[in-house]
C-alpha positions as a Python dict, from the first residue, in 0.01 Angstrom:
ca = {
    (1, 'M'): (0, 0, 0),
    (2, 'K'): (296, 31, -242),
    (3, 'K'): (158, 362, -375),
    (4, 'S'): (133, 494, -18),
    (5, 'I'): (496, 398, 54),
    (6, 'A'): (615, 559, -269),
    (7, 'L'): (422, 877, -186),
    (8, 'L'): (580, 890, 158),
    (9, 'T'): (925, 843, 6),
    (10, 'V'): (875, 1128, -239),
    (11, 'L'): (739, 1344, 41),
    (12, 'G'): (1048, 1263, 246),
    (13, 'F'): (1278, 1392, -27),
    (14, 'I'): (1068, 1705, -73),
    (15, 'I'): (1121, 1766, 297),
    (16, 'L'): (1493, 1700, 247),
    (17, 'I'): (1534, 1961, -24),
    (18, 'I'): (1324, 2214, 169),
    (19, 'S'): (1551, 2154, 469),
    (20, 'I'): (1864, 2208, 260),
    (21, 'S'): (1720, 2521, 102),
    (22, 'T'): (1606, 2660, 437),
    (23, 'A'): (1950, 2604, 587),
    (24, 'I'): (2121, 2786, 300),
    (25, 'L'): (1872, 3073, 312),
    (26, 'K'): (1939, 3112, 684),
    (27, 'I'): (2310, 3137, 606),
    (28, 'Y'): (2235, 3402, 346),
    (29, 'E'): (2015, 3603, 583),
    (30, 'K'): (2277, 3584, 858),
    (31, 'Y'): (2583, 3673, 656),
    (32, 'S'): (2471, 3864, 344),
    (33, 'S'): (2510, 4200, 516),
    (34, 'S'): (2831, 4109, 701),
    (35, 'S'): (3197, 4101, 604),
    (36, 'Y'): (3206, 3722, 561),
    (37, 'S'): (3364, 3612, 234),
    (38, 'Y'): (3229, 3360, -15),
    (39, 'I'): (3478, 3113, 133),
    (40, 'S'): (3295, 3124, 466),
    (41, 'Q'): (2956, 3101, 297),
    (42, 'N'): (3060, 2797, 93),
    (43, 'S'): (3199, 2627, 401),
    (44, 'L'): (2878, 2688, 592),
    (45, 'V'): (2662, 2571, 301),
    (46, 'L'): (2869, 2252, 285),
    (47, 'K'): (2841, 2190, 658),
    (48, 'N'): (2466, 2245, 668),
    (49, 'I'): (2391, 2026, 366),
    (50, 'T'): (2610, 1748, 509),
    (51, 'N'): (2426, 1756, 843),
    (52, 'I'): (2089, 1735, 670),
    (53, 'L'): (2200, 1444, 450),
    (54, 'N'): (2338, 1261, 753),
    (55, 'N'): (2002, 1283, 928),
    (56, 'T'): (1779, 1208, 630),
    (57, 'L'): (1940, 939, 418),
    (58, 'Q'): (1979, 684, 694),
    (59, 'S'): (1612, 585, 665),
    (60, 'I'): (1634, 517, 289),
    (61, 'N'): (1663, 165, 151),
    (62, 'G'): (1679, -19, -182),
    (63, 'S'): (1508, 143, -478),
    (64, 'E'): (1388, 441, -269),
    (65, 'I'): (1720, 619, -327),
    (66, 'K'): (1625, 694, -688),
    (67, 'N'): (1365, 946, -570),
    (68, 'I'): (1633, 1186, -451),
    (69, 'F'): (1793, 1225, -793),
    (70, 'N'): (1628, 1529, -941),
    (71, 'T'): (1662, 1893, -1043),
    (72, 'Y'): (1476, 2097, -785),
    (73, 'P'): (1286, 2424, -838),
    (74, 'P'): (1492, 2736, -759),
    (75, 'I'): (1466, 2887, -413),
    (76, 'V'): (1464, 3267, -399),
    (77, 'S'): (1516, 3488, -95),
    (78, 'K'): (1257, 3753, -12),
    (79, 'D'): (1480, 4037, -129),
    (80, 'G'): (1561, 3855, -456),
    (81, 'N'): (1936, 3884, -402),
    (82, 'F'): (1984, 3513, -341),
    (83, 'I'): (1873, 3240, -585),
    (84, 'L'): (1956, 2877, -518),
    (85, 'N'): (1942, 2586, -764),
    (86, 'I'): (2012, 2230, -647),
    (87, 'K'): (2056, 1918, -857),
    (88, 'I'): (2123, 1576, -706),
    (89, 'L'): (2280, 1315, -934),
    (90, 'P'): (2365, 944, -902),
    (91, 'I'): (2722, 823, -929),
    (92, 'N'): (2690, 451, -851),
    (93, 'N'): (2509, 382, -1178),
    (94, 'K'): (2851, 385, -1350),
    (95, 'I'): (3173, 181, -1347),
    (96, 'N'): (3457, 298, -1123),
    (97, 'I'): (3741, 310, -1378),
    (98, 'N'): (4003, 285, -1103),
    (99, 'N'): (3885, -69, -1028),
    (100, 'L'): (4030, -168, -1366),
    (101, 'I'): (4334, -281, -1167),
    (102, 'E'): (4277, -451, -831),
    (103, 'N'): (4556, -603, -623),
    (104, 'N'): (4794, -554, -917),
    (105, 'K'): (4569, -761, -1144),
    (106, 'T'): (4349, -649, -1432),
    (107, 'N'): (3976, -675, -1364),
    (108, 'N'): (3872, -848, -1686),
    (109, 'Y'): (3502, -774, -1633),
    (110, 'I'): (3573, -400, -1641),
    (111, 'L'): (3823, -443, -1924),
    (112, 'N'): (3561, -633, -2127),
    (113, 'T'): (3314, -351, -2064),
    (114, 'I'): (3565, -94, -2191),
    (115, 'S'): (3639, -316, -2493),
    (116, 'N'): (3269, -339, -2578),
    (117, 'I'): (3233, 39, -2555),
    (118, 'L'): (3535, 95, -2780),
    (119, 'E'): (3408, -159, -3032),
    (120, 'Y'): (3060, -7, -3038),
    (121, 'Y'): (3202, 340, -3113),
    (122, 'Q'): (3445, 193, -3370),
    (123, 'I'): (3766, 318, -3214),
    (124, 'L'): (4064, 266, -3446),
    (125, 'D'): (4306, 108, -3195),
    (126, 'P'): (4112, -13, -2888),
    (127, 'L'): (4400, -223, -2753),
    (128, 'F'): (4631, 78, -2740),
    (129, 'F'): (4367, 287, -2562),
    (130, 'E'): (4314, 7, -2308),
    (131, 'D'): (4690, 1, -2247),
    (132, 'L'): (4685, 376, -2189),
    (133, 'L'): (4418, 332, -1920),
    (134, 'L'): (4600, 41, -1756),
    (135, 'D'): (4939, 217, -1762),
    (136, 'T'): (4783, 528, -1608),
    (137, 'I'): (4612, 339, -1327),
    (138, 'D'): (4905, 115, -1235),
    (139, 'K'): (5190, 263, -1030),
    (140, 'D'): (5489, 160, -1242),
    (141, 'N'): (5639, 320, -1552),
    (142, 'L'): (5664, 1, -1759),
    (143, 'E'): (5497, 22, -2099),
    (144, 'R'): (5242, -240, -2196),
    (145, 'S'): (5289, -133, -2557),
    (146, 'A'): (5497, 128, -2738),
    (147, 'D'): (5422, 481, -2608),
    (148, 'S'): (5153, 363, -2364),
    (149, 'E'): (5318, 524, -2058),
    (150, 'I'): (5228, 890, -2097),
    (151, 'I'): (5441, 987, -1798),
    (152, 'L'): (5757, 891, -1990),
    (153, 'L'): (5681, 1168, -2240),
    (154, 'N'): (5515, 1411, -1998),
    (155, 'K'): (5674, 1425, -1654),
    (156, 'N'): (5379, 1628, -1520),
    (157, 'F'): (5132, 1354, -1605),
    (158, 'Q'): (4997, 1172, -1298),
    (159, 'N'): (5005, 795, -1258),
    (160, 'G'): (4843, 570, -997),
    (161, 'Q'): (4477, 635, -1079),
    (162, 'I'): (4254, 845, -1304),
    (163, 'Y'): (4148, 1131, -1080),
    (164, 'N'): (3867, 1300, -1271),
    (165, 'Y'): (3729, 1370, -1618),
    (166, 'H'): (3993, 1638, -1677),
    (167, 'H'): (4261, 1373, -1620),
    (168, 'L'): (4083, 1131, -1854),
    (169, 'K'): (4065, 1407, -2116),
    (170, 'K'): (4446, 1421, -2118),
    (171, 'I'): (4447, 1048, -2203),
    (172, 'L'): (4189, 1103, -2477),
    (173, 'D'): (4398, 1388, -2622),
    (174, 'Y'): (4712, 1177, -2614),
    (175, 'Y'): (4540, 883, -2785),
    (176, 'A'): (4384, 1108, -3052),
    (177, 'S'): (4723, 1266, -3122),
    (178, 'I'): (4920, 941, -3141),
    (179, 'K'): (4661, 747, -3343),
    (180, 'D'): (4507, 1036, -3537),
    (181, 'D'): (4166, 905, -3427),
    (182, 'K'): (3920, 1168, -3304),
    (183, 'T'): (3634, 918, -3274),
    (184, 'I'): (3753, 865, -2915),
    (185, 'Y'): (3585, 1199, -2832),
    (186, 'K'): (3246, 1067, -2945),
    (187, 'I'): (3221, 833, -2648),
    (188, 'P'): (3012, 988, -2365),
    (189, 'W'): (3250, 863, -2095),
    (190, 'E'): (3070, 1044, -1813),
    (191, 'K'): (2765, 823, -1880),
    (192, 'Y'): (2968, 507, -1823),
    (193, 'L'): (3251, 587, -1581),
    (194, 'F'): (3322, 761, -1255),
    (195, 'F'): (3654, 825, -1085),
    (196, 'G'): (3644, 686, -732),
    (197, 'E'): (3906, 550, -498),
    (198, 'N'): (4033, 201, -568),
    (199, 'K'): (3779, 25, -349),
    (200, 'K'): (3457, -163, -405),
    (201, 'Y'): (3152, 54, -464),
    (202, 'I'): (2801, -67, -536),
    (203, 'L'): (2694, -64, -900),
    (204, 'D'): (2327, 12, -845),
    (205, 'C'): (2117, -228, -1055),
    (206, 'N'): (1806, -15, -1004),
    (207, 'L'): (1975, 285, -1169),
    (208, 'L'): (2181, 106, -1434),
    (209, 'S'): (2115, 221, -1790),
    (210, 'K'): (2024, -39, -2049),
    (211, 'E'): (2316, 82, -2260),
    (212, 'L'): (2577, 23, -1989),
    (213, 'A'): (2413, -306, -1887),
    (214, 'T'): (2460, -424, -2246),
    (215, 'F'): (2827, -320, -2250),
    (216, 'I'): (2879, -502, -1918),
    (217, 'G'): (2726, -816, -2072),
    (218, 'L'): (2424, -860, -1847),
    (219, 'E'): (2132, -1073, -1960),
    (220, 'I'): (1804, -893, -1883),
    (221, 'K'): (1461, -1046, -1834),
    (222, 'N'): (1166, -871, -2001),
    (223, 'D'): (1402, -603, -2137),
    (224, 'I'): (1365, -406, -1811),
    (225, 'I'): (1662, -307, -1594),
    (226, 'S'): (1609, -376, -1226),
    (227, 'C'): (1784, -569, -952),
    (228, 'K'): (1512, -833, -974),
    (229, 'N'): (1534, -877, -1351),
    (230, 'I'): (1907, -942, -1363),
    (231, 'Q'): (1901, -1214, -1098),
    (232, 'I'): (1955, -1508, -1332),
    (233, 'D'): (2228, -1772, -1345),
    (234, 'E'): (2395, -1623, -1653),
    (235, 'N'): (2468, -1300, -1460),
    (236, 'K'): (2597, -1442, -1131),
    (237, 'K'): (2969, -1398, -1200),
    (238, 'I'): (2928, -1046, -1336),
    (239, 'I'): (2705, -943, -1044),
    (240, 'K'): (2956, -1074, -790),
    (241, 'N'): (3263, -927, -960),
    (242, 'L'): (3119, -581, -1024),
    (243, 'H'): (2940, -566, -688),
    (244, 'I'): (2603, -511, -857),
    (245, 'Q'): (2325, -465, -602),
    (246, 'A'): (2064, -222, -476),
    (247, 'F'): (2149, 78, -261),
    (248, 'D'): (2264, -24, 85),
    (249, 'K'): (2339, 236, 349),
    (250, 'N'): (2602, 2, 498),
    (251, 'S'): (2808, 2, 177),
    (252, 'S'): (2996, 293, 19),
    (253, 'Y'): (2748, 476, -202),
    (254, 'L'): (2816, 813, -360),
    (255, 'I'): (2579, 1092, -458),
    (256, 'K'): (2665, 1421, -625),
    (257, 'I'): (2516, 1752, -514),
    (258, 'K'): (2536, 2045, -757),
    (259, 'A'): (2450, 2369, -580),
    (260, 'N'): (2450, 2684, -789),
    (261, 'Y'): (2357, 3008, -619),
    (262, 'I'): (2340, 3367, -736),
    (263, 'L'): (2432, 3610, -462),
    (264, 'N'): (2412, 3983, -533),
    (265, 'N'): (2424, 3914, -910),
    (266, 'Q'): (2735, 3694, -880),
    (267, 'N'): (2727, 3325, -973),
    (268, 'N'): (2871, 3074, -726),
    (269, 'T'): (2903, 2699, -773),
    (270, 'L'): (2951, 2437, -504),
    (271, 'N'): (2962, 2080, -635),
    (272, 'F'): (3046, 1800, -397),
    (273, 'I'): (3032, 1423, -358),
    (274, 'Y'): (2883, 1267, -46),
    (275, 'D'): (2935, 909, 78),
    (276, 'T'): (2623, 776, 251),
    (277, 'K'): (2817, 510, 444),
    (278, 'E'): (3090, 740, 570),
    (279, 'K'): (2831, 1015, 629),
    (280, 'K'): (3064, 1278, 494),
    (281, 'V'): (3163, 1479, 190),
    (282, 'V'): (3451, 1297, 20),
    (283, 'S'): (3536, 1559, -242),
    (284, 'V'): (3444, 1910, -350),
    (285, 'E'): (3464, 2005, -716),
    (286, 'N'): (3484, 2321, -927),
    (287, 'N'): (3610, 2538, -646),
    (288, 'F'): (3977, 2629, -604),
    (289, 'I'): (3919, 2681, -230),
    (290, 'Y'): (3901, 2309, -170),
}
């Protein structure tokens, strides 16, 4: 019975990606010979993918969501002038760094996770780097330690949250320059962090890596990461504080769609983040249009 359900789930996502691809190919066929610009095409691609996701993902529950995360085979138009590649990636298998401060208080569970990462990679001055993160995310200009408010030295630096990896890279560069410690670049931050709004997102226990689970401090039964295997008394406080649970369509849950298409020998990229609860695209990346 379980195998049959799993097969149906996989089939459902194959249908999903075929639907997305078909919609985009229809756009290509309709507008490739017209005067529409790439701006219009990107907007239409975005609209069509969003509509398909809205209709499809509402029937998905629990661990089934993991079946959507994949790199799909390229779709090619009949005339060969349009090639589409789609990759769907999880986001809620990482810590939202902007939850490091909540209601003007430091979230010590996230801070401990950061501390464990910094210790593991043998960062020279972990306390200073933690202060840099905290002083970037908070909204004041008061230094936690000497030189920890980057905005006081760089008026163009943004405070209030860490907006994306490019913003984090500025913090890494600043730390490396001040402390002459380039080991900070060895940490694969994109494996551990994402840059969401300052609100509670699910940390999906069915997609959590063993590495991040260790940094968080979770005890794991049978050395296997799953929502079932972390449900022990020792983990209760961490699970509650970090909102660790399985995918739930009634809670904010983000997925990333990377659509790369070649149109008339020109590469185009449309990367966006979709919230399954809000049923909408919440951000579009790598495109100056948006």
